[in-house]
C-alpha positions, 0 to 999 in steps of 0.5 A: 718169694718164701710165700710162693714156696710155701704154696701161698699167694700174696695180692696187692691193692692200692687206693686213695680217698680223695674229696670223699671218692675212692680211687684205684691207685693201680688202675692201668685203664686211667687215661689223661688223668681221668680217674673213675670213682669206685663205690664201697659196698657193705658185706655185712661183715667187711667192706668191699670196694667195686672194681679195686684192682688186686695184683699177685706179687711175685717177689718183694721187689715186685711188691715194692715196685707196685707199691711205689708206682702206685704211691706216685699216682696219688694226689699231691700239691704244693702247699706253704709247708711242704713242697709235695703234700698229700691231698688224700688218704691212702690205703695199701692192702696185702692179702696172703692166702695160704695153700689151704684157702685161709686169707690174712689182710694187712692194711697200711693206711697213710692219713693226710695230715690235718689242714690249717689254711692259715698255715699252709697258704692255701687260698681261701677258695678253689681246689686246695680249700675244697681238698683241705675241708675234706681232709679235715672233716674225714679226720674229724669224723674218724675221731668222732667214730672212735670216740663213740666206740670208745664210750660204748666200750665204757658203757657210759651215759652215751653208750647207746649212740650209733657209731656214725661210720657212714659220715665219710668214706674213711670211716665207712671203709674201716667200720668192721675193722674198728667196730667193737665185738657185738656192736 
């Protein structure tokens, strides 16, 4: 409400990374559980998710309702540890555009927890095993990217190593947010 009074606009987008695919959690065209994976596009200074919905927020209550509805679309299932366990990483984006055209973006990220099959009770085969593998791999790849970035900043012996941003959708999406300046 205050943003609109000041001539600013707030927009909301909400996506998830499930089994190494990016999905729009606010897509109204999804029918009978069939979702369309979206492409991540590298714009050299930022990443863009093609065809990701962006909805204008008219009030804090409206924004919260949209975020809750999107969150309800997220992939979840029951495990040995939780009745409702997230099976994906989710990213909520809020963008504020001021009357003079300046943009500020806030990203709220909820990473799925690392999965240990012996603790969660997921079967050794099937969909939950695939989900667990993808969750673990993307978190491991994120940690590896952060390790390489830290070593590059410290100028250590492996500081010439290339940061492997493209090894997962999660790290690819955050490349320009986590990359150190000048490299």
